[in-house]
N, C-alpha and C positions, 0 to 999 in steps of 0.2 A: 489709647483711649478704649475703654471697654464699653459694653452695651449700655450700661447704666448712664455713663457720661454722655453718650450719644443721645439717649432719650431725654436727658436733662436739657441738652442743647436744643432739641426739637420742641420740647414742651416745658418751658421754664416755670410756668405757674402751677404745674402738677405737683401735688404733695404725695410723697411715697407713704403707703400704708403698710404696716407690719401684718402680714397674713400668716397665721399658723397653719402648717400643712400636716399636722398630726391627725391621725384617724381616731375619732372618738366614737364610743357606742351611742347609737341613736336610742333615745328613750322609748322603749317599747311599752305599750299599755299592759300593765299587770292586772290580772283579773282575780276574782275571788274563787271561782270554780276551777277545779284542777284540769289541766290538759291531759287527755287520755293518751297513754303510750301503749300500743298493743303490737303484737307480733302475729304475722300470718305467713303462709306459704302460698305463693302463686306460681303455678306451673313448675312446682318443685323447688323454687328458689325462695329463700327467706327475705322478708321485707319488714320494716318497722313503720308503723303508721301513727302519726300524731294528729289528733282531732280535738275539737272542743274549744278552740280559741274564739273569743267573742269580740276581739278588737278589730282594728282596721285590716283589710285584706293586704294592703301594702306592707304593714308591719309583719304579718304572718309570712309573706313572701320573702321579706328581708331575713327573717329568722330561718326560713328554709335554706336560703342561700348560704347563710353563715354556718349552719349545721353541716351542710354538704361540704363546704370548704374545709372546716375543721376536721371532719372525719375522712376527708379525701375519698368520698364515694359519690355515686350518682343518685339521682332521685328526681322527684317532681312535686308540683303543687297542683292538685286537682280537687274540685268540689269542696273547698275549705278543709282539705286534708294535706298534710305533708307526708309523702311516701319516700322513705329512704331505703336504698338497696342494702340488704344485709341485716343481721340481728345486732343492733347497737343500742338496745334499750337501756342498759346500765350507763353507758357513756352519755347518751342523750339526756337521761334523767339527771345525771350529775351536772351537765352543762346548763340545763334549764333551771335547776335549783340554785346554781351559782348566780344566775341572772335574777332570781327572785320569784320564779314561777312556782305554782303548786303543780305537782305532777302525780298522776295516779297510774300505776302499772296494772294492765288488764291482760289476762291470759298467760298461762305458762309461768 
């Protein structure tokens, strides 16, 4: 007797629901104005900064987390800006364009 059978014996009137465990993209709010992607050096180390998102802060934080995971780098979210360690402007711009965002490259 497996676990499902034991649960059916304990809760006979319970109906089993089929739950999909696939991970889907959350619908991020797409804006008309482009997201600014710029490059800076702080304390001699390169960073990529994304700013200009006008949607919900939680969406921008989720986007920051996804970018950091896909690029396997560190970064942070401060003052409505995503700061990514390293110069990844080209890769970030490709990823954002694939999601449907307008991106503008600034500097260098």
